[in-house]
PyMOL CGO cylinders between C-alpha atoms (Angstrom):
from pymol import cmd
from pymol.cgo import CYLINDER

trace = [
    CYLINDER, -5.38, 6.69, 9.10, -3.93, 4.89, 5.86, 0.3, 1, 1, 1, 1, 1, 1,
    CYLINDER, -3.93, 4.89, 5.86, -0.04, 4.11, 5.01, 0.3, 1, 1, 1, 1, 1, 1,
    CYLINDER, -0.04, 4.11, 5.01, 1.21, 7.25, 3.29, 0.3, 1, 1, 1, 1, 1, 1,
    CYLINDER, 1.21, 7.25, 3.29, 1.54, 6.75, -0.48, 0.3, 1, 1, 1, 1, 1, 1,
    CYLINDER, 1.54, 6.75, -0.48, 4.33, 6.80, -1.83, 0.3, 1, 1, 1, 1, 1, 1,
    CYLINDER, 4.33, 6.80, -1.83, 6.29, 5.80, -5.06, 0.3, 1, 1, 1, 1, 1, 1,
    CYLINDER, 6.29, 5.80, -5.06, 9.82, 4.04, -3.62, 0.3, 1, 1, 1, 1, 1, 1,
    CYLINDER, 9.82, 4.04, -3.62, 9.05, 2.36, -1.71, 0.3, 1, 1, 1, 1, 1, 1,
    CYLINDER, 9.05, 2.36, -1.71, 6.13, 0.78, -2.57, 0.3, 1, 1, 1, 1, 1, 1,
    CYLINDER, 6.13, 0.78, -2.57, 2.78, 0.75, -0.88, 0.3, 1, 1, 1, 1, 1, 1,
    CYLINDER, 2.78, 0.75, -0.88, 3.29, -2.00, 1.45, 0.3, 1, 1, 1, 1, 1, 1,
    CYLINDER, 3.29, -2.00, 1.45, -0.35, -2.48, 2.19, 0.3, 1, 1, 1, 1, 1, 1,
    CYLINDER, -0.35, -2.48, 2.19, -1.28, -2.27, -1.33, 0.3, 1, 1, 1, 1, 1, 1,
    CYLINDER, -1.28, -2.27, -1.33, 1.32, -4.59, -2.79, 0.3, 1, 1, 1, 1, 1, 1,
    CYLINDER, 1.32, -4.59, -2.79, 0.18, -7.15, -0.35, 0.3, 1, 1, 1, 1, 1, 1,
    CYLINDER, 0.18, -7.15, -0.35, -3.49, -6.50, -1.33, 0.3, 1, 1, 1, 1, 1, 1,
    CYLINDER, -3.49, -6.50, -1.33, -2.65, -6.77, -5.04, 0.3, 1, 1, 1, 1, 1, 1,
    CYLINDER, -2.65, -6.77, -5.04, -0.74, -10.05, -5.16, 0.3, 1, 1, 1, 1, 1, 1,
    CYLINDER, -0.74, -10.05, -5.16, -2.77, -11.90, -2.16, 0.3, 1, 1, 1, 1, 1, 1,
    CYLINDER, -2.77, -11.90, -2.16, -4.83, -12.74, -5.32, 0.3, 1, 1, 1, 1, 1, 1,
    CYLINDER, -4.83, -12.74, -5.32, -3.93, -16.08, -6.19, 0.3, 1, 1, 1, 1, 1, 1,
    CYLINDER, -3.93, -16.08, -6.19, -3.93, -15.93, -10.05, 0.3, 1, 1, 1, 1, 1, 1,
    CYLINDER, -3.93, -15.93, -10.05, -2.18, -12.74, -9.49, 0.3, 1, 1, 1, 1, 1, 1,
    CYLINDER, -2.18, -12.74, -9.49, 0.71, -13.78, -7.39, 0.3, 1, 1, 1, 1, 1, 1,
    CYLINDER, 0.71, -13.78, -7.39, 0.97, -16.80, -9.69, 0.3, 1, 1, 1, 1, 1, 1,
    CYLINDER, 0.97, -16.80, -9.69, 1.18, -14.24, -12.57, 0.3, 1, 1, 1, 1, 1, 1,
    CYLINDER, 1.18, -14.24, -12.57, 3.83, -12.30, -10.41, 0.3, 1, 1, 1, 1, 1, 1,
    CYLINDER, 3.83, -12.30, -10.41, 5.43, -15.57, -9.92, 0.3, 1, 1, 1, 1, 1, 1,
    CYLINDER, 5.43, -15.57, -9.92, 5.92, -16.89, -13.51, 0.3, 1, 1, 1, 1, 1, 1,
    CYLINDER, 5.92, -16.89, -13.51, 7.57, -13.20, -14.17, 0.3, 1, 1, 1, 1, 1, 1,
    CYLINDER, 7.57, -13.20, -14.17, 9.81, -12.57, -11.46, 0.3, 1, 1, 1, 1, 1, 1,
    CYLINDER, 9.81, -12.57, -11.46, 11.11, -16.23, -12.60, 0.3, 1, 1, 1, 1, 1, 1,
    CYLINDER, 11.11, -16.23, -12.60, 11.72, -15.57, -16.07, 0.3, 1, 1, 1, 1, 1, 1,
    CYLINDER, 11.72, -15.57, -16.07, 14.65, -14.03, -18.17, 0.3, 1, 1, 1, 1, 1, 1,
    CYLINDER, 14.65, -14.03, -18.17, 12.92, -12.35, -20.11, 0.3, 1, 1, 1, 1, 1, 1,
    CYLINDER, 12.92, -12.35, -20.11, 9.44, -10.11, -20.73, 0.3, 1, 1, 1, 1, 1, 1,
    CYLINDER, 9.44, -10.11, -20.73, 6.05, -12.27, -21.60, 0.3, 1, 1, 1, 1, 1, 1,
    CYLINDER, 6.05, -12.27, -21.60, 3.78, -11.73, -23.79, 0.3, 1, 1, 1, 1, 1, 1,
    CYLINDER, 3.78, -11.73, -23.79, -0.07, -12.20, -22.40, 0.3, 1, 1, 1, 1, 1, 1,
    CYLINDER, -0.07, -12.20, -22.40, -0.64, -15.74, -24.56, 0.3, 1, 1, 1, 1, 1, 1,
    CYLINDER, -0.64, -15.74, -24.56, 2.29, -17.22, -22.36, 0.3, 1, 1, 1, 1, 1, 1,
    CYLINDER, 2.29, -17.22, -22.36, 1.28, -16.52, -19.33, 0.3, 1, 1, 1, 1, 1, 1,
    CYLINDER, 1.28, -16.52, -19.33, -1.86, -17.44, -20.04, 0.3, 1, 1, 1, 1, 1, 1,
    CYLINDER, -1.86, -17.44, -20.04, -0.88, -20.55, -21.98, 0.3, 1, 1, 1, 1, 1, 1,
    CYLINDER, -0.88, -20.55, -21.98, 2.15, -21.63, -19.03, 0.3, 1, 1, 1, 1, 1, 1,
    CYLINDER, 2.15, -21.63, -19.03, -0.77, -20.93, -16.46, 0.3, 1, 1, 1, 1, 1, 1,
    CYLINDER, -0.77, -20.93, -16.46, -3.65, -22.68, -18.21, 0.3, 1, 1, 1, 1, 1, 1,
    CYLINDER, -3.65, -22.68, -18.21, -5.33, -19.99, -18.03, 0.3, 1, 1, 1, 1, 1, 1,
    CYLINDER, -5.33, -19.99, -18.03, -7.44, -17.67, -21.16, 0.3, 1, 1, 1, 1, 1, 1,
    CYLINDER, -7.44, -17.67, -21.16, -5.71, -14.31, -22.10, 0.3, 1, 1, 1, 1, 1, 1,
    CYLINDER, -5.71, -14.31, -22.10, -8.94, -12.14, -21.08, 0.3, 1, 1, 1, 1, 1, 1,
    CYLINDER, -8.94, -12.14, -21.08, -7.96, -13.77, -17.59, 0.3, 1, 1, 1, 1, 1, 1,
    CYLINDER, -7.96, -13.77, -17.59, -4.47, -12.65, -17.67, 0.3, 1, 1, 1, 1, 1, 1,
    CYLINDER, -4.47, -12.65, -17.67, -4.96, -9.05, -19.31, 0.3, 1, 1, 1, 1, 1, 1,
    CYLINDER, -4.96, -9.05, -19.31, -6.76, -7.41, -16.37, 0.3, 1, 1, 1, 1, 1, 1,
    CYLINDER, -6.76, -7.41, -16.37, -3.98, -9.12, -13.66, 0.3, 1, 1, 1, 1, 1, 1,
    CYLINDER, -3.98, -9.12, -13.66, -1.48, -7.90, -15.93, 0.3, 1, 1, 1, 1, 1, 1,
    CYLINDER, -1.48, -7.90, -15.93, -3.17, -4.66, -15.61, 0.3, 1, 1, 1, 1, 1, 1,
    CYLINDER, -3.17, -4.66, -15.61, -3.46, -4.52, -12.76, 0.3, 1, 1, 1, 1, 1, 1,
    CYLINDER, -3.46, -4.52, -12.76, -0.33, -4.93, -11.29, 0.3, 1, 1, 1, 1, 1, 1,
    CYLINDER, -0.33, -4.93, -11.29, 0.99, -2.74, -14.06, 0.3, 1, 1, 1, 1, 1, 1,
    CYLINDER, 0.99, -2.74, -14.06, -0.87, 0.10, -12.76, 0.3, 1, 1, 1, 1, 1, 1,
    CYLINDER, -0.87, 0.10, -12.76, 0.80, -0.19, -9.52, 0.3, 1, 1, 1, 1, 1, 1,
    CYLINDER, 0.80, -0.19, -9.52, 4.32, 0.23, -10.82, 0.3, 1, 1, 1, 1, 1, 1,
    CYLINDER, 4.32, 0.23, -10.82, 5.19, -3.01, -10.30, 0.3, 1, 1, 1, 1, 1, 1,
    CYLINDER, 5.19, -3.01, -10.30, 5.16, -3.88, -14.07, 0.3, 1, 1, 1, 1, 1, 1,
    CYLINDER, 5.16, -3.88, -14.07, 7.00, -2.52, -16.94, 0.3, 1, 1, 1, 1, 1, 1,
    CYLINDER, 7.00, -2.52, -16.94, 5.19, -2.46, -20.65, 0.3, 1, 1, 1, 1, 1, 1,
    CYLINDER, 5.19, -2.46, -20.65, 6.23, -2.70, -23.81, 0.3, 1, 1, 1, 1, 1, 1,
    CYLINDER, 6.23, -2.70, -23.81, 5.02, -3.37, -27.26, 0.3, 1, 1, 1, 1, 1, 1,
    CYLINDER, 5.02, -3.37, -27.26, 6.74, -6.03, -29.30, 0.3, 1, 1, 1, 1, 1, 1,
    CYLINDER, 6.74, -6.03, -29.30, 9.17, -4.87, -31.96, 0.3, 1, 1, 1, 1, 1, 1,
    CYLINDER, 9.17, -4.87, -31.96, 9.79, -7.61, -33.97, 0.3, 1, 1, 1, 1, 1, 1,
    CYLINDER, 9.79, -7.61, -33.97, 6.28, -7.19, -36.03, 0.3, 1, 1, 1, 1, 1, 1,
    CYLINDER, 6.28, -7.19, -36.03, 3.86, -9.57, -37.77, 0.3, 1, 1, 1, 1, 1, 1,
    CYLINDER, 3.86, -9.57, -37.77, -0.13, -9.36, -38.97, 0.3, 1, 1, 1, 1, 1, 1,
    CYLINDER, -0.13, -9.36, -38.97, -2.78, -8.45, -36.27, 0.3, 1, 1, 1, 1, 1, 1,
    CYLINDER, -2.78, -8.45, -36.27, -2.98, -6.31, -33.16, 0.3, 1, 1, 1, 1, 1, 1,
    CYLINDER, -2.98, -6.31, -33.16, 0.62, -5.41, -31.89, 0.3, 1, 1, 1, 1, 1, 1,
    CYLINDER, 0.62, -5.41, -31.89, 1.61, -7.45, -28.65, 0.3, 1, 1, 1, 1, 1, 1,
    CYLINDER, 1.61, -7.45, -28.65, 2.57, -6.16, -25.58, 0.3, 1, 1, 1, 1, 1, 1,
    CYLINDER, 2.57, -6.16, -25.58, 5.71, -7.81, -23.23, 0.3, 1, 1, 1, 1, 1, 1,
    CYLINDER, 5.71, -7.81, -23.23, 5.81, -7.93, -19.25, 0.3, 1, 1, 1, 1, 1, 1,
    CYLINDER, 5.81, -7.93, -19.25, 8.38, -7.71, -16.87, 0.3, 1, 1, 1, 1, 1, 1,
    CYLINDER, 8.38, -7.71, -16.87, 8.63, -7.26, -13.33, 0.3, 1, 1, 1, 1, 1, 1,
    CYLINDER, 8.63, -7.26, -13.33, 10.02, -2.92, -12.90, 0.3, 1, 1, 1, 1, 1, 1,
    CYLINDER, 10.02, -2.92, -12.90, 13.57, -2.38, -11.46, 0.3, 1, 1, 1, 1, 1, 1,
    CYLINDER, 13.57, -2.38, -11.46, 12.68, -1.67, -8.32, 0.3, 1, 1, 1, 1, 1, 1,
    CYLINDER, 12.68, -1.67, -8.32, 9.39, -4.25, -7.78, 0.3, 1, 1, 1, 1, 1, 1,
    CYLINDER, 9.39, -4.25, -7.78, 9.89, -6.26, -4.90, 0.3, 1, 1, 1, 1, 1, 1,
    CYLINDER, 9.89, -6.26, -4.90, 11.39, -9.73, -4.75, 0.3, 1, 1, 1, 1, 1, 1,
    CYLINDER, 11.39, -9.73, -4.75, 9.23, -12.00, -3.09, 0.3, 1, 1, 1, 1, 1, 1,
    CYLINDER, 9.23, -12.00, -3.09, 12.77, -14.21, -2.03, 0.3, 1, 1, 1, 1, 1, 1,
    CYLINDER, 12.77, -14.21, -2.03, 13.57, -14.92, -5.96, 0.3, 1, 1, 1, 1, 1, 1,
    CYLINDER, 13.57, -14.92, -5.96, 16.96, -13.44, -4.67, 0.3, 1, 1, 1, 1, 1, 1,
    CYLINDER, 16.96, -13.44, -4.67, 19.75, -14.88, -6.14, 0.3, 1, 1, 1, 1, 1, 1,
    CYLINDER, 19.75, -14.88, -6.14, 20.89, -18.28, -4.99, 0.3, 1, 1, 1, 1, 1, 1,
    CYLINDER, 20.89, -18.28, -4.99, 24.45, -16.83, -3.61, 0.3, 1, 1, 1, 1, 1, 1,
    CYLINDER, 24.45, -16.83, -3.61, 22.56, -14.48, -0.78, 0.3, 1, 1, 1, 1, 1, 1,
    CYLINDER, 22.56, -14.48, -0.78, 21.76, -17.45, 1.80, 0.3, 1, 1, 1, 1, 1, 1,
    CYLINDER, 21.76, -17.45, 1.80, 25.33, -18.69, 1.10, 0.3, 1, 1, 1, 1, 1, 1,
    CYLINDER, 25.33, -18.69, 1.10, 27.01, -14.72, 2.00, 0.3, 1, 1, 1, 1, 1, 1,
    CYLINDER, 27.01, -14.72, 2.00, 24.42, -14.63, 5.14, 0.3, 1, 1, 1, 1, 1, 1,
    CYLINDER, 24.42, -14.63, 5.14, 25.95, -18.02, 5.95, 0.3, 1, 1, 1, 1, 1, 1,
    CYLINDER, 25.95, -18.02, 5.95, 28.82, -17.05, 5.93, 0.3, 1, 1, 1, 1, 1, 1,
    CYLINDER, 28.82, -17.05, 5.93, 28.85, -13.58, 7.28, 0.3, 1, 1, 1, 1, 1, 1,
    CYLINDER, 28.85, -13.58, 7.28, 26.95, -14.99, 10.58, 0.3, 1, 1, 1, 1, 1, 1,
    CYLINDER, 26.95, -14.99, 10.58, 29.98, -17.37, 10.29, 0.3, 1, 1, 1, 1, 1, 1,
    CYLINDER, 29.98, -17.37, 10.29, 32.04, -14.64, 10.78, 0.3, 1, 1, 1, 1, 1, 1,
    CYLINDER, 32.04, -14.64, 10.78, 30.39, -12.62, 13.46, 0.3, 1, 1, 1, 1, 1, 1,
    CYLINDER, 30.39, -12.62, 13.46, 30.30, -16.06, 15.55, 0.3, 1, 1, 1, 1, 1, 1,
    CYLINDER, 30.30, -16.06, 15.55, 33.91, -16.14, 15.40, 0.3, 1, 1, 1, 1, 1, 1,
    CYLINDER, 33.91, -16.14, 15.40, 34.32, -12.13, 16.23, 0.3, 1, 1, 1, 1, 1, 1,
    CYLINDER, 34.32, -12.13, 16.23, 32.61, -12.77, 18.83, 0.3, 1, 1, 1, 1, 1, 1,
    CYLINDER, 32.61, -12.77, 18.83, 29.76, -10.19, 17.99, 0.3, 1, 1, 1, 1, 1, 1,
    CYLINDER, 29.76, -10.19, 17.99, 26.86, -10.74, 20.76, 0.3, 1, 1, 1, 1, 1, 1,
    CYLINDER, 26.86, -10.74, 20.76, 23.47, -10.92, 21.17, 0.3, 1, 1, 1, 1, 1, 1,
    CYLINDER, 23.47, -10.92, 21.17, 23.14, -7.58, 22.24, 0.3, 1, 1, 1, 1, 1, 1,
    CYLINDER, 23.14, -7.58, 22.24, 25.39, -6.27, 19.44, 0.3, 1, 1, 1, 1, 1, 1,
    CYLINDER, 25.39, -6.27, 19.44, 22.81, -8.26, 17.51, 0.3, 1, 1, 1, 1, 1, 1,
    CYLINDER, 22.81, -8.26, 17.51, 19.19, -6.95, 18.63, 0.3, 1, 1, 1, 1, 1, 1,
    CYLINDER, 19.19, -6.95, 18.63, 20.74, -2.85, 18.02, 0.3, 1, 1, 1, 1, 1, 1,
    CYLINDER, 20.74, -2.85, 18.02, 22.03, -3.85, 14.80, 0.3, 1, 1, 1, 1, 1, 1,
    CYLINDER, 22.03, -3.85, 14.80, 18.22, -4.95, 14.40, 0.3, 1, 1, 1, 1, 1, 1,
    CYLINDER, 18.22, -4.95, 14.40, 16.92, -1.95, 15.76, 0.3, 1, 1, 1, 1, 1, 1,
    CYLINDER, 16.92, -1.95, 15.76, 18.67, 0.22, 13.62, 0.3, 1, 1, 1, 1, 1, 1,
    CYLINDER, 18.67, 0.22, 13.62, 17.38, -1.56, 10.77, 0.3, 1, 1, 1, 1, 1, 1,
    CYLINDER, 17.38, -1.56, 10.77, 13.83, -1.69, 12.26, 0.3, 1, 1, 1, 1, 1, 1,
    CYLINDER, 13.83, -1.69, 12.26, 14.42, 1.94, 12.32, 0.3, 1, 1, 1, 1, 1, 1,
    CYLINDER, 14.42, 1.94, 12.32, 14.35, 2.50, 8.81, 0.3, 1, 1, 1, 1, 1, 1,
    CYLINDER, 14.35, 2.50, 8.81, 11.96, 0.07, 7.94, 0.3, 1, 1, 1, 1, 1, 1,
    CYLINDER, 11.96, 0.07, 7.94, 8.90, 2.05, 9.79, 0.3, 1, 1, 1, 1, 1, 1,
    CYLINDER, 8.90, 2.05, 9.79, 9.88, 5.04, 8.11, 0.3, 1, 1, 1, 1, 1, 1,
    CYLINDER, 9.88, 5.04, 8.11, 7.75, 4.07, 4.91, 0.3, 1, 1, 1, 1, 1, 1,
    CYLINDER, 7.75, 4.07, 4.91, 5.05, 3.67, 7.35, 0.3, 1, 1, 1, 1, 1, 1,
    CYLINDER, 5.05, 3.67, 7.35, 4.41, 6.41, 9.12, 0.3, 1, 1, 1, 1, 1, 1,
    CYLINDER, 4.41, 6.41, 9.12, 0.69, 7.05, 9.48, 0.3, 1, 1, 1, 1, 1, 1,
    CYLINDER, 0.69, 7.05, 9.48, -0.30, 3.61, 9.96, 0.3, 1, 1, 1, 1, 1, 1,
    CYLINDER, -0.30, 3.61, 9.96, -1.06, 1.96, 13.30, 0.3, 1, 1, 1, 1, 1, 1,
    CYLINDER, -1.06, 1.96, 13.30, 1.70, 0.76, 14.72, 0.3, 1, 1, 1, 1, 1, 1,
    CYLINDER, 1.70, 0.76, 14.72, -0.37, -2.97, 14.94, 0.3, 1, 1, 1, 1, 1, 1,
    CYLINDER, -0.37, -2.97, 14.94, -1.51, -2.55, 11.91, 0.3, 1, 1, 1, 1, 1, 1,
    CYLINDER, -1.51, -2.55, 11.91, 2.69, -1.53, 9.93, 0.3, 1, 1, 1, 1, 1, 1,
    CYLINDER, 2.69, -1.53, 9.93, 4.28, -3.97, 12.33, 0.3, 1, 1, 1, 1, 1, 1,
    CYLINDER, 4.28, -3.97, 12.33, 2.15, -6.86, 10.61, 0.3, 1, 1, 1, 1, 1, 1,
    CYLINDER, 2.15, -6.86, 10.61, 2.22, -5.55, 7.17, 0.3, 1, 1, 1, 1, 1, 1,
    CYLINDER, 2.22, -5.55, 7.17, 6.34, -5.38, 7.59, 0.3, 1, 1, 1, 1, 1, 1,
    CYLINDER, 6.34, -5.38, 7.59, 6.37, -9.17, 9.26, 0.3, 1, 1, 1, 1, 1, 1,
    CYLINDER, 6.37, -9.17, 9.26, 4.19, -10.08, 5.92, 0.3, 1, 1, 1, 1, 1, 1,
    CYLINDER, 4.19, -10.08, 5.92, 6.77, -8.69, 3.44, 0.3, 1, 1, 1, 1, 1, 1,
    CYLINDER, 6.77, -8.69, 3.44, 9.60, -9.94, 5.12, 0.3, 1, 1, 1, 1, 1, 1,
    CYLINDER, 9.60, -9.94, 5.12, 8.19, -13.48, 5.22, 0.3, 1, 1, 1, 1, 1, 1,
    CYLINDER, 8.19, -13.48, 5.22, 6.57, -14.81, 8.85, 0.3, 1, 1, 1, 1, 1, 1,
    CYLINDER, 6.57, -14.81, 8.85, 3.44, -14.73, 7.72, 0.3, 1, 1, 1, 1, 1, 1,
    CYLINDER, 3.44, -14.73, 7.72, 2.31, -13.26, 10.76, 0.3, 1, 1, 1, 1, 1, 1,
    CYLINDER, 2.31, -13.26, 10.76, -0.74, -14.36, 12.79, 0.3, 1, 1, 1, 1, 1, 1,
    CYLINDER, -0.74, -14.36, 12.79, -3.09, -12.20, 15.27, 0.3, 1, 1, 1, 1, 1, 1,
    CYLINDER, -3.09, -12.20, 15.27, -3.77, -13.63, 18.62, 0.3, 1, 1, 1, 1, 1, 1,
    CYLINDER, -3.77, -13.63, 18.62, -5.54, -10.47, 20.76, 0.3, 1, 1, 1, 1, 1, 1,
    CYLINDER, -5.54, -10.47, 20.76, -4.72, -10.70, 24.38, 0.3, 1, 1, 1, 1, 1, 1,
    CYLINDER, -4.72, -10.70, 24.38, -6.37, -8.33, 27.72, 0.3, 1, 1, 1, 1, 1, 1,
    CYLINDER, -6.37, -8.33, 27.72, -3.14, -6.86, 27.76, 0.3, 1, 1, 1, 1, 1, 1,
    CYLINDER, -3.14, -6.86, 27.76, -1.84, -6.66, 24.93, 0.3, 1, 1, 1, 1, 1, 1,
    CYLINDER, -1.84, -6.66, 24.93, -1.28, -7.49, 20.58, 0.3, 1, 1, 1, 1, 1, 1,
    CYLINDER, -1.28, -7.49, 20.58, 0.21, -10.85, 20.04, 0.3, 1, 1, 1, 1, 1, 1,
    CYLINDER, 0.21, -10.85, 20.04, 1.92, -11.59, 16.50, 0.3, 1, 1, 1, 1, 1, 1,
    CYLINDER, 1.92, -11.59, 16.50, 3.00, -15.60, 16.05, 0.3, 1, 1, 1, 1, 1, 1,
    CYLINDER, 3.00, -15.60, 16.05, 5.84, -15.60, 13.23, 0.3, 1, 1, 1, 1, 1, 1,
    CYLINDER, 5.84, -15.60, 13.23, 3.98, -18.64, 11.07, 0.3, 1, 1, 1, 1, 1, 1,
    CYLINDER, 3.98, -18.64, 11.07, 6.88, -18.94, 9.32, 0.3, 1, 1, 1, 1, 1, 1,
    CYLINDER, 6.88, -18.94, 9.32, 10.95, -18.16, 9.90, 0.3, 1, 1, 1, 1, 1, 1,
    CYLINDER, 10.95, -18.16, 9.90, 12.75, -16.47, 6.68, 0.3, 1, 1, 1, 1, 1, 1,
    CYLINDER, 12.75, -16.47, 6.68, 16.21, -17.16, 8.63, 0.3, 1, 1, 1, 1, 1, 1,
    CYLINDER, 16.21, -17.16, 8.63, 15.34, -20.33, 10.28, 0.3, 1, 1, 1, 1, 1, 1,
    CYLINDER, 15.34, -20.33, 10.28, 18.12, -22.86, 8.94, 0.3, 1, 1, 1, 1, 1, 1,
    CYLINDER, 18.12, -22.86, 8.94, 20.53, -20.03, 10.63, 0.3, 1, 1, 1, 1, 1, 1,
    CYLINDER, 20.53, -20.03, 10.63, 18.73, -19.17, 13.23, 0.3, 1, 1, 1, 1, 1, 1,
    CYLINDER, 18.73, -19.17, 13.23, 19.26, -23.18, 14.62, 0.3, 1, 1, 1, 1, 1, 1,
    CYLINDER, 19.26, -23.18, 14.62, 22.65, -22.26, 13.53, 0.3, 1, 1, 1, 1, 1, 1,
    CYLINDER, 22.65, -22.26, 13.53, 22.96, -19.42, 15.94, 0.3, 1, 1, 1, 1, 1, 1,
    CYLINDER, 22.96, -19.42, 15.94, 20.04, -18.64, 17.80, 0.3, 1, 1, 1, 1, 1, 1,
    CYLINDER, 20.04, -18.64, 17.80, 21.81, -15.78, 19.85, 0.3, 1, 1, 1, 1, 1, 1,
    CYLINDER, 21.81, -15.78, 19.85, 22.65, -13.73, 17.15, 0.3, 1, 1, 1, 1, 1, 1,
    CYLINDER, 22.65, -13.73, 17.15, 20.00, -14.12, 13.99, 0.3, 1, 1, 1, 1, 1, 1,
    CYLINDER, 20.00, -14.12, 13.99, 17.12, -14.24, 16.34, 0.3, 1, 1, 1, 1, 1, 1,
    CYLINDER, 17.12, -14.24, 16.34, 18.57, -11.04, 18.20, 0.3, 1, 1, 1, 1, 1, 1,
    CYLINDER, 18.57, -11.04, 18.20, 18.91, -9.30, 14.84, 0.3, 1, 1, 1, 1, 1, 1,
    CYLINDER, 18.91, -9.30, 14.84, 14.71, -10.42, 14.13, 0.3, 1, 1, 1, 1, 1, 1,
    CYLINDER, 14.71, -10.42, 14.13, 13.83, -9.00, 17.90, 0.3, 1, 1, 1, 1, 1, 1,
    CYLINDER, 13.83, -9.00, 17.90, 15.72, -5.48, 17.17, 0.3, 1, 1, 1, 1, 1, 1,
    CYLINDER, 15.72, -5.48, 17.17, 14.55, -4.95, 14.08, 0.3, 1, 1, 1, 1, 1, 1,
    CYLINDER, 14.55, -4.95, 14.08, 10.63, -5.80, 15.88, 0.3, 1, 1, 1, 1, 1, 1,
    CYLINDER, 10.63, -5.80, 15.88, 11.39, -3.20, 18.71, 0.3, 1, 1, 1, 1, 1, 1,
    CYLINDER, 11.39, -3.20, 18.71, 13.64, 0.05, 16.52, 0.3, 1, 1, 1, 1, 1, 1,
    CYLINDER, 13.64, 0.05, 16.52, 9.97, -0.51, 14.07, 0.3, 1, 1, 1, 1, 1, 1,
    CYLINDER, 9.97, -0.51, 14.07, 7.31, -0.28, 17.28, 0.3, 1, 1, 1, 1, 1, 1,
    CYLINDER, 7.31, -0.28, 17.28, 9.85, 2.43, 18.63, 0.3, 1, 1, 1, 1, 1, 1,
    CYLINDER, 9.85, 2.43, 18.63, 10.18, 4.08, 15.66, 0.3, 1, 1, 1, 1, 1, 1,
    CYLINDER, 10.18, 4.08, 15.66, 7.01, 4.24, 14.84, 0.3, 1, 1, 1, 1, 1, 1,
    CYLINDER, 7.01, 4.24, 14.84, 5.90, 5.37, 18.51, 0.3, 1, 1, 1, 1, 1, 1,
    CYLINDER, 5.90, 5.37, 18.51, 2.52, 5.10, 20.87, 0.3, 1, 1, 1, 1, 1, 1,
    CYLINDER, 2.52, 5.10, 20.87, 3.15, 1.33, 21.43, 0.3, 1, 1, 1, 1, 1, 1,
    CYLINDER, 3.15, 1.33, 21.43, 6.30, -0.69, 22.92, 0.3, 1, 1, 1, 1, 1, 1,
    CYLINDER, 6.30, -0.69, 22.92, 7.73, -4.19, 22.81, 0.3, 1, 1, 1, 1, 1, 1,
    CYLINDER, 7.73, -4.19, 22.81, 6.26, -6.44, 25.84, 0.3, 1, 1, 1, 1, 1, 1,
    CYLINDER, 6.26, -6.44, 25.84, 7.84, -9.34, 24.52, 0.3, 1, 1, 1, 1, 1, 1,
    CYLINDER, 7.84, -9.34, 24.52, 9.50, -11.27, 21.92, 0.3, 1, 1, 1, 1, 1, 1,
    CYLINDER, 9.50, -11.27, 21.92, 10.13, -14.92, 22.50, 0.3, 1, 1, 1, 1, 1, 1,
    CYLINDER, 10.13, -14.92, 22.50, 12.20, -17.26, 20.07, 0.3, 1, 1, 1, 1, 1, 1,
    CYLINDER, 12.20, -17.26, 20.07, 12.50, -20.64, 19.09, 0.3, 1, 1, 1, 1, 1, 1,
    CYLINDER, 12.50, -20.64, 19.09, 14.34, -21.49, 22.03, 0.3, 1, 1, 1, 1, 1, 1,
    CYLINDER, 14.34, -21.49, 22.03, 11.37, -20.36, 24.18, 0.3, 1, 1, 1, 1, 1, 1,
    CYLINDER, 11.37, -20.36, 24.18, 8.66, -22.11, 24.95, 0.3, 1, 1, 1, 1, 1, 1,
    CYLINDER, 8.66, -22.11, 24.95, 6.43, -20.63, 23.89, 0.3, 1, 1, 1, 1, 1, 1,
    CYLINDER, 6.43, -20.63, 23.89, 7.85, -19.09, 20.68, 0.3, 1, 1, 1, 1, 1, 1,
    CYLINDER, 7.85, -19.09, 20.68, 8.63, -17.66, 18.31, 0.3, 1, 1, 1, 1, 1, 1,
    CYLINDER, 8.63, -17.66, 18.31, 5.69, -13.97, 18.70, 0.3, 1, 1, 1, 1, 1, 1,
    CYLINDER, 5.69, -13.97, 18.70, 5.63, -10.41, 20.10, 0.3, 1, 1, 1, 1, 1, 1,
    CYLINDER, 5.63, -10.41, 20.10, 3.52, -8.77, 22.68, 0.3, 1, 1, 1, 1, 1, 1,
    CYLINDER, 3.52, -8.77, 22.68, 3.43, -5.66, 22.16, 0.3, 1, 1, 1, 1, 1, 1,
    CYLINDER, 3.43, -5.66, 22.16, 1.05, -2.95, 23.98, 0.3, 1, 1, 1, 1, 1, 1,
    CYLINDER, 1.05, -2.95, 23.98, -1.14, -1.70, 20.65, 0.3, 1, 1, 1, 1, 1, 1,
    CYLINDER, -1.14, -1.70, 20.65, -4.61, -3.37, 21.42, 0.3, 1, 1, 1, 1, 1, 1,
    CYLINDER, -4.61, -3.37, 21.42, -5.51, -3.09, 17.63, 0.3, 1, 1, 1, 1, 1, 1,
    CYLINDER, -5.51, -3.09, 17.63, -3.74, -4.17, 14.72, 0.3, 1, 1, 1, 1, 1, 1,
    CYLINDER, -3.74, -4.17, 14.72, -6.01, -1.11, 12.49, 0.3, 1, 1, 1, 1, 1, 1,
]
cmd.load_cgo(trace, "trace")
């Protein structure tokens, strides 16, 4: 059974599939980084591509709702050109303002100074995991977890075991913070995964290993297949 069709938030797997194309991803990043809307010719020139190559990629992302399109009102001779920009609620792909990592470090320091325990961090993560899983209802637990971890930037990879599904985290977007305080940060990640799997149902987390473990960072769940 597939992921349910939703408008807000986006259908996560569809977004990942659309942006999985290298050219389309490069176009999306160019628009995300631009302070103003861009024309097809602008994008093509920056990326060294032909406008006819760029145009169908823009249209595909616009159809999905990732981009907004408007006609250039400045006028000029010939065919009106369209300008593209990211939709207001489009995924940021980690291009958040630079202040966000600073805020995260300060909040981690406050939590540490306040004596927040690892168990409390796990509980907070579980709440977020429950919320995140609700947009994946109808998908197989393993498939949904892979999609959510990909969305968050963990670059997950599957290793099927005899009795469980093992998902390794090839990249940790929290690594700098986790190295500073693995108890709290890895606890948040563990809770997020546990809450997500619990909310999906029909599966449970068997083991969660972090950067302090010999085999980290990965999770074992009792779903035998991501499909």
